[in-house]
N, C-alpha and C positions, 0 to 999 in steps of 0.2 A: 451493447448493454452488459453482457456477461462480465467485462473487465471492469466496469463501474460497480457492478455488484461485488466483485471481487475485493474492493476496497472498502466495503461496508464495515468491516470490523475496525478499521483504522478511524473511519469517519464516526462510528459509534463511540470509539474511545475519546476522540477529540471533544465530542459533545457532552458526554456524560462525566468526563474527568472533572469538570467544573463543580459537579455535585458530590462526587465521591470518587477518589482515585481507585480504591479497592473494587467498587462496584464497576467502574468503567472497564478496569482489566478483566474481571471475571465475565462481564457481558461481551466484551470483545472477544475474549477466549471462546465463549460459547457460540457466538456468531461465526468466527473463523472456523471452528471445528464443525459446525452444522453445515456451512457452505462447502467445506472441503469434502465432508462425508456425502453430501448430496451429489456433488460433481463426480466423486469416486464411483458411486453407485450408478450413475448415468453413463459414465464413460469408461470406467475401469482404470482410470489414470489418476494418480494423485498429483495435483499441481504444485509446482515449486512454491509459489507464492502462498497458496493455501496452507501447505505444510509448514513452511517457515513461519507464517503468521500464527498459525495454532501453537507452534512450539514457543515463539517468542511471547506471545500473550500469556500462555499458560505458565511458563517459568517466571515471567514477571508478576503475574498474579500470586504465585506461590512465595516468591521472594518478598514482595512488598506485604503480602498478608501475614507471613509467619517469620520471616527472618529480619526484615528491616521496615517495620510498620510505619515510622515516620518519614520515609523517603518522600521528598518533595516532587511535585509535578514536574518541574522543569527537568529534573535528573531522570525521572522515569521516561518523560517524553524524549529526551535525548538518547536514552539507551534504545528506546523502541525506534527511534528514527534511524539510528545508526545500524540497527539490525535490519530494518526494511532496506536501507541503502545497501547493506552487504548482500542481501538476497538479490537485489537488482544487479548489483556489480558482478555477483557470481554468475547470473544468468548471461550477462554480456561477455563475460570472460569465457564462458562455455559456448559462446556464439549461438546461444538459444534464448533470445530476449524472453522474459517471462510473459510478456503480453502475447506471444504467439499462442500460448496455451489457451488463452481466452478467446482471441480472435479467430482461431480455427474452428471454433464451435459455430461462428456466425457466417463463415465464408466456406464455399465448397472447396473440397480437397485439390482440385486441379489448380487453384490459384495460390496454394500455400508456398510454393516455391518460386513464385514470380518475383522478380526484383522489386517492384513496386510495393508488394505487400510485405516483404521482408523489411525493406527499408523503412516503411511505416512503422513497424513494430520495433525497429531499432530506435527511432526517433521518440516513440512512446516510452520505451523503457529508460532511454536517456532522460527524457523529461521528468520522469517519476524519480530516478536516482538524484536528478538536481534538485527536485522538490525535497526529498527526504534530507539531502545534505544541507540544503538552505534552512530547513527547520531545525535540524540539528545544531547548526552554526548559531541560530538565533538563541536556542536554549543554552548552549555552551557560553555565549555572551552574557546571558543573565546569571548563570552559575559562577563563572570564572572571572569575568572581567567586570561584572556588576554594572555596565554601562547601559544596558536595556532592562527596563522594568519587566517583570514577569507578565503582567497583562499586555504590555506592548509586544513581548515574544510570542505570546499566545495569539494575539492579533495578526502578527506577521505570518505565524504558522498557518492560521486559518485562511489567510489571504493567499498564501502559497499553494495550500491544498485545493482551495476553490478554483484558482487559476489551472492547476493540473487536472482537475475534473473537467472543467470546461474544455480545455484542449484534448483531453481524451474523447470526450463526447464529440467535438467537432471532426477530430481525426477518424473516429468511428464512422460518422456520417458521410464524410469524404470517401473513405474506403468502400463503405457499403454501396455509395453511388457508383463508384468505379467498377464494382463487381457485381452490381445489381443484386445485392442482398441487404438484409436488414441490418443497421448499424450496431456495432458492438459498443 
């Protein structure tokens, strides 16, 4: 459950962006900041995805709000998705999938180094990296090749996001059953 909550800022952005891009960025920033702060106070650790999301949403909110107010949603979405893909890729390159920071809160420490637990978190991180890459590609297709309508790119992105959220939930349930803990 903690991992799904970690994606709340991105989900909030996707939902609110249809109403107002600026509002969506600021709400996503505030959500990301508050989740990261809450986690930091509870654990004393600032999670990579929380910190990266806060920085990404904050910088985009400032840029779109004050430097380039007319920036269109597909471009902002593509920058955001590439940034989130970068966070996932960085965590994989460092051999510390970002999902481990969330999953560890739900599974007792003696299981953290087990092969099954680590592999499951690699799969989850790869799934999210692929989701962000797929969403960025749909936005890039809209922006540069003009072969996909913006609404279609948004629908593709939301479908990819829903698929990744469902996969994350199901993986958490399976891991929780395996280790007799609450699913994350």
